[in-house]
N, C-alpha and C positions, 0 to 999 in steps of 0.2 A: 546790612543788613541779615546780616544772621545773629551780629551782637543786639537788635534788636530786636530780634524773632523770642531769644532767650531773656530777654529784660521782662520780656510780654509776660514770658512762661513764669519766671520767677514770682513776678508783681501777683500773676491767676495763683499760683499753687498760695499763698500768704494771704487771699481773702479768700480764697472755694475750699481749700484742705482740712481747715479745721469742721467742712461740712461729709466729706467723704462719709458713709456709709461702714459701721464695724464689721457688716456683712461681706464687706467690698464689691458691691455691686458699685458696674462698670458705666461710666459718667463720662455725660460729654460736653468737659470743662480740662484745664489745663492737667492735673492732677491727673486723671484717666492717662489723656493722654502723654503722657510720663510716662504710665504705668505701660497703657499698650506698646508703644516706644521700645520698653525696656524684653517685652513680652516677644518682640518682634526679633531683638536681635536675637536670644534666646533660643529661639525656630532656626532663625539662619544658622547658628551652633549647632542645634540638636542634627540639622537636615545635612552638615559639612559630614557629622560620620558616617552617612548614610554609603552602605558596599564598604565600607570597609568591616571587620573584626569584628569590631564593638559598635556595629550597629544598631542605633536606636542613645544611645548616650551624647553627651553633651561636650563637645571641645570645651576649655577651662579656659584658653586663653586666646580673643583676636591678636593671635602675631605670626611671625615669619623668619624660619633659616634664611630663609634669600623667596625673592620674587616667585609668586605661584608655589614656595614649599613653605605649606604649614606645618606650624609644633604640633605636631599630633597626640598632647597631652590632654588625658582626661581624669581627674584627681574624682577618687570618691567620696568625698566633703563635697565636691559642687556638686557632684549628681544628686543626692540629699539635701540638698538649696533650690537645684532646677527643678526633683519633680515638682518638691511641695510650690513653691512660684507656678510652677503647670497648673498643680489642683486648686489652689487660687486664684488663678486664672481663670480658672473651669477647663480647663486644658488638659480633661482625663485620658485621651488616647495617646496621648506626649508624656504624659507623666509615666504610666502604663507603658510605656516603652524604654521610661528610663527604669523602671523595678523590675519588670522582666530581663535585660540582658541585668541587670546588676546579680538577680535571682543565679542566674542562667550560671554566672559566672564565679559566685560565691564558693569558695572552699568547701569543702563538709566538712570537713570542721568549724563554718561561721563565721570566719575573717574573710577580710577584700585586701589589699596591697593596699597602701597609698593612691598610690596611683598607676595607671596602664598608657600604653604605647595603643593608640585606639585602629590605628592599619594592621599594625600587626600581633593584636590582641596583646604582645609581652610586659609582664610588670616593665614599669618606668621610676618608682621609686620601690625598692622593696624594703617594706616597714610594714606593719602588718600592727597601725598603732589601733588606740582603744578610742580613741574620739570619733574617727571618720567613719570606723563600724558600728560606733552608739545611733549616730546622727542618722544614719540606713535603717535603721530598725527607725531612728523619730520621725523617716520619710514614712515609709510603714506605717506608721501609731497614723500620720495624719491622711491617707489616704484611708486608713480601715471608719476611722473616724469620720472624714465626709465625707465619703459614702456609702456606708456603712458593709463593707466587703471586706472578708479578711483574710482577701487569698494570699498577700502577705507576709500574713503572719507565723505563718513558718520559718520563711527567713527571718524576722523580725526573732521570734526565740531561738533562733539559732549562733546568733551573733549574737543576741545578751549573752546569752548562755558563754561559748567564748570569752565577750569579757571579763566573764565573771572568775575567768578561770585565773585572773590576775591581781585576785582578790588578796587584800593586806588584814596586818590584825588591828591595825589602828580604824579602818574602816572603809580606809580607802581604795580606789581600784588603780593600781598600776597603768602604766603609758604602752606595756605592750613585748615588739622583740623590733630587732635587728639586723639585715641579713651584713649589715659594714661592719656590726661588732661581735656578729653573730653569739648576743645574745639577750635576754630580755632590755627592758628601758631600766632605767634603776630608779626613773620619778613613775612620781602620780599626782599627775598635773591638776589644778583647782578646774580646770578651761573642762578637761575632758569627763573628770568627776560630777562637772555640775551638767552632762550632755546626760550622763546615764539615769539624774532622783530620779523626774519624770515621766519618761522612758517605762526602770523600770518601776514604777508606783503603777500607770495606766497597763502593761501586759498582767501585776499582780494584779486587777483589777479581776481582767474578762478570762485569764487562763484559769483555771479552777487546779491545773497540775504543775502552775508557775506557781500561785499565791504564796508559798510558805518562803522559798527559796530566795523567789525578787524582792516580798516586801523584807527580809533583815535583810536582805543587799538594798535598799534603800535607804532602810534604818541605818545603818554601816555609814554611808557613802554618805550621809546627813549629816553624823557624828563628826566626820574626819571636814564635814563641811565646815562644821562650825565651831569645832572645836579643836582643829589641827591648822586647818589655813585662812581662819578670819581671823584677821585683825582688828579687835575694840575698841584700841588705844584710835588706829588713824580713822577702825569706820569705813574700811576696806575687807578684801581678797587678798591676799598674798598670790605667789604663784602656782606655790606646788612644793612636794612634802619629798625630800631627794629620800630613798629608801637604804641605798650607799651607806650612806655618809651619818644616816637621820638627823638631818638640817631642813631648814626653810630654803626654795628657791628665793632669794635674794631679787630676783626677777618680779617686773612688777605689771607685766601686759595689761593693755587695756579691760578687753576681751572679757576678762574675770567677774569685770562689777555690773556692767548690762545683762550682762549673762545672770547673772548672778539673780538679778532681780528680776527677769524672765523666767526662771525657773523656780523662785525658792517664793517669790512674794518680795513687797515692800517691809515686810516685820514679821517676825516668829521668835523667833529662837537669837535671832540676832537679828537689827536695824539694817535690816541690806539694803533701803532704799540709801540711807545718808552715805553708800557707796559713792551715787553718782553724785550727791554733794564735794565726795572729797576728789570727783576726774576731775570736777569745775572748776576749785576751786585753788588746786595743785597749781603752785606760776612760780617755779622756780628759775630763776636768772643768770646763767643760764639751768636749763632743766639737769638735775644729776637723778642716781636712785636714790639718793639720801633726801633729795630738794627735789621735786618731778614735777612735770610737766605735761600735759596732753591735748591741750586742748591750742591751738594753732590757727594763726589767719596769715595765710601766705599766696600769691601772683598764681595766675591760670591759666594768662594767657600772658601774646605778647602783648597787649595793650593796658599793662601791669594791675586789670582787675582784680579783685583777692577773693577768696573762697575761706570760709571759716568750716571747722572741722577737730577731727579731736585722730591725735595720731595712735598707731599701734605700742607705741613704749613710751617710757617715760624723761628720756634728755633728748635734747635740739641739740645736743657741742656738736661740731663737726672734730670726731675723731673715728680713728682706726676702727673697725670692728673685727673681732677673729669668732671662727668654729671652735669647737670642742679641745682641736686636732696643735690651735694656735695660726689656723691659715686666717689668714686676711680675708672678708667678703663687705667690701664695701665699705664703705662710712657710715658712721650715724648722722645723725642731725636732723633739722625741721623736718616734719613730712603730715602731711594731713593723708590716713587708711582710711577711703572713703568706705570699705564696708563696713569696720568697726566702727564709723560715722552713723548708717545706717542700723548700726545694734546700739545707741544712745538716743535718736529717734523713739525706738518703739517704746525703749523702757524711759523714758519719758511720758511717752504716750499713757504706757500704766500707771505711771505716778500719779496722774490725771493733767499734767504738764499738756496741753495739746498745744496751746501759740511756741512752744521750746519745739515740741516734737515736730511742726508745720515749720517751722525754724529751718531747722537741721534738715529736716527734707529739701526743701528751696537751696540750701546750698549743697546740697549731692548730685542738682541736676543742671547747675549750671556749667558739672565737666559728662553732660548723657550726649552720645554722640549726634548729631543732627542731620547724617547723610550718610549715602552709600554702606560701605559694611559694616561701621562702625554705630551704624542707623539704631541709636535706643542703649548702645554697651557705656557703662560707665567701668572706669579702671578702675583696680589697685589700689594703689598710692595715687597723690597729684607727682611726688618729686623723685622716690624713687630709692630712699635712703635704705642703708640695712638697717632692718631692725632689733641685732644683735643674735639675732636667730638662722635671719637669710636675707636677701636682697627682695623687697617689695618690687615686685613689677609697676611697672605701668599704663599697660595694657590692658584693653576692657577687658572684664572677666567674668564667667558666672556668679563667684559670690559675691561682688559687689552688685553688679545689674538686679540678680535672682535676691535679695535681702534690701532692694528698693522698692521690690515690687510687696517681699514680708509689707513692710517698715508702712510706702503706704498705703495700706490694707489691714493692717492694725491685725497682722494674725502671727503669734507667737506661733514656732514652732515647735517652743517646748513643750509643749500644752496639748500643741495640736487644735484650736481654739482662737477663733479671734476673740481679741479681747472689745470690752461695752465700756471703754471710756477712762479707765482711772480708777487707779483707789488709793484715794491722797494720804500722807505721811499722817499719822496718830489717827486717823482708820479707827474707830474702838465698835464699829456697830455692828452687830452681833446677824447672822444671818436670821431669819423667821426658822421659823422649827418643822423641819421633814412630817407629812401629813401619812394618813392613812396607812402608818405600813402595814403588811399582810405577808403572809407565806406565799410564795405561786410553786410550790415543789417541793416535794424531799425525796429522800433513798435514806438508807442506811447511813450511809457517809456525811451528806450536803444535804442543809438544805434555801431553798433562794426565797429571795427578799425581794417588794417591790413597794414603791415608797410616790408619795405627790413632791414635788418640787417646794423647792426651799424661794424665797427672794431674798435681794441683799441691795442695799446703798451702792454700792461698788460691786455687783453680780460673785456669786457661786462657784466656786473654781471646784469643788470638792464633793463629798459627803464621808464620814466616817461610819464605820461599821463595827456594832459591839455586842460581844458577845459576854452573859453578865457586863463585868469591868472592864474585860480586854479587850483592845481593836483587832477585829478579826479581820478585817480589808478596807482599803481605802479605792473607794469609786469616780467617776465624773458624772457617770449619769445616776440614772433613779432603779437602777436594778441591784443586783449580787447574791453570789452564790460564795456560803458558805463552806468549807471545805474540811477533811481533818475529823470530822465529827465520829461518835461511836453509837452502836444501833441504838437503839431500845431505850435510849438515852434523852429528858425534856432539858432545853436550851431555849435562853430568854433570849431577844435580839434588842437592841433598841440604836435608833442613826443620829449623826447630827449632822450639819451640813459645817463648811469651812468655807470663809472666803481668801481674796487676795492677800490680806492682813492678816492671817492666819486668829481672823477670831472663829467662834465653834460656838453655834447657835444650843438653845437648851435642848435633852432628849425627848424624843420620838416616844411617841407611847409602846409600851411596851409588846411581843409578841412573844409565846411562848410553843417553841413545837416542839416534839417528841419525833426524835428521827426513826425509820423504818425499822424494825427485826432485821440479823445480819440475813442476811439473802433471804430475806422475807420479798410480796410480792412480783415475783418472778426473777428478783434477778441474776441478772449474768455476767459475767467477767469473763476477756475475752484480753489479746493481746491487744489488740483493736479497739474496743472500746466497753464503757460500762453499759451496759443497756435491760430494760425491765419496765413494769407497770406499775404506775402507781394512786389509789384509788381515790379519787376529787370528791365522792360523794357516791351514793346510795344510785346514782342515775351517769355518772361519770368517774372515768379513770383519765389517765394521762401517760401514752407512753411515752421511753423519753433512753437517748442515747447520747451518750457521753464519752467521744472519743478520744484516744490520746493520742491524736495528732489530730489537729483542728482539721476537718473538712470545710472542703467548700460548697458540699450539699449535701444533705441526707436524705432520701426518699424513702416511708414508712409505707407496707404495703399490710394491710390485715385484713381477717372476714371475720365475723362476731355469730358465736350459733351457727359456724359453719354455711354461713348468707354469700351474696356476691362479691370476691374484691373487690375493694376499692385501694386507691394507690397518693400519694397527697406528698407532697415535699415540706420537707416538718420544720417550723419556727424555731431557728435558735434562739439564747439565750444564756449570757454570760456562759458558753462553751459546750451548752446541750441541749442538744434539738429533740421537741417535744411535737407532740401530735395528741388534740381533748380526745377523745372518744365519748360517743354522748346516746340518748337511748337504751342504757344498760340497766338492769336487774340483776338482784342477785342471786350467784350463780350462773349470769354469763358466760360466757366462754371468747376469748379474744385469741384467734389466731394470729400471729407476727410476724416481718420481717423485716429485712432492714437491706437496701441501696447506699452506701456511701462509696466517695471520693477520699481517698487518702494517698498525697502527693503525685496526683498527677490520675495514675489509675483507678479503674474503679469495680466495686469489690461487693457483693449476696451474703448476707448473714444466715446465718441456719433461721430454720422458723422455730418460734419460739411461743408457751402454749400461757395465759392467763385467764384466772377463770376470778369472778367480781365478787 
């Protein structure tokens, strides 16, 4: 009976999967059922940590040392995946439990260890790797974009600042640090540089204090990906760069290719979408490093039924596998990496191949647990072979189960957005021109802009703001603040829209704005903020404050011409909080001051005065 139920679900997914809404709205069909069961498993794994040192995190594996003796490990990367999956499923409270605890245990310098024992709060894998740390910043980005809530931004910025301490001259970011060698990791992996690219771009666009440094870092990472680790002959990414030997990593993990598509788009400087074709057509017999094979069809139950998916690595030869110290770590061989198989489904959907994406999800669901504590869980791998880095677990795990949710709901964690149906290879249609570009505020060193959204045949992925002919910012929304300007200087701005294929629209209308005089308009600079008032018109002025450390809230209190005190929660836009005061005339006096949050505590500013 169980096999009949699974076959029914497989058929239903094939029929109904193509109509799953891009926004991930739950529906009473087989696809939603698979997604809801996956959520149930994640909920159970989170509840398993209740009462322990890391209460709120999600137990990474459904495995046991022995009866009633769980292997109590939480991986940092898994927490990011779980938080994003909870966000996609509308489980905001559970996502916040994960993010709150990760914020609590973040090292003051910005990193997390790769994993922890959740029962006692000690580190389990004493490595500080850039990849998992950047994924936590990615989870904070997803929360911020879905809920318009910046409470985890300080955590994300601290994490990214730590990652950038490993920047190298070729633009890449090195791997981090390991206690096992008590030294920095000697490699810059393609994978974690892909992880960093979009999240750096996002926070550069929303936090003016990071615009310059993060934009420069993202540009360097993109150059590293395009020019160091992209193999243009084979049309796929290489594994990474060895900083100690100045050599390319000869290994070719699967994930760098679908992740490259999700993070960089299908086309751009390189034809990233072609890497999916490379993975699909690699058909070595047997698969070797020189002649790889990723796609596998293997039996998955005692009845001999088969499941098709993608392996972590390139080899299906059965050979001993060794670590860097020469110790054997299991055997290589044909396997299906179910987490990575979900990557391929989402990348195919982005490509516009919905049929292929649905078929891959159907294969993954064949291994979804249907009862008991395994209900909804997805194993990490089918056979438990060594991928030449570690022996892949066969237990149900957070990464595979969380990624099934992301794949079913078409959510791209690299951009923090739902996919809209894909961008086909060879897409040459540019987005429409952004409209109604206008200045919404200015100081002596910044100009804030807004514009009307563009449309595109495959979906707009972002906007580029230009100061004259120089790119000044990249954002995903329709507002931006350009910083680092000179007082009393006229600047001309335009905006272009971009799609996933790298097509750019024509420039918007141009807007010329002259920045305020230095220190003018009542500007006040402190260690915590820059604040002041800008004249909007003869009858209106805009009180503003730009905190150095992002604030969860800012309240403004003011009196006009000595009248009654007015109190408002200010409105946040691109890192600056604002409140418009109307009904003014020449000579009107505004006394104003602020109450603001900084890293938990609340502070009051001095009183300031502005004359219209």
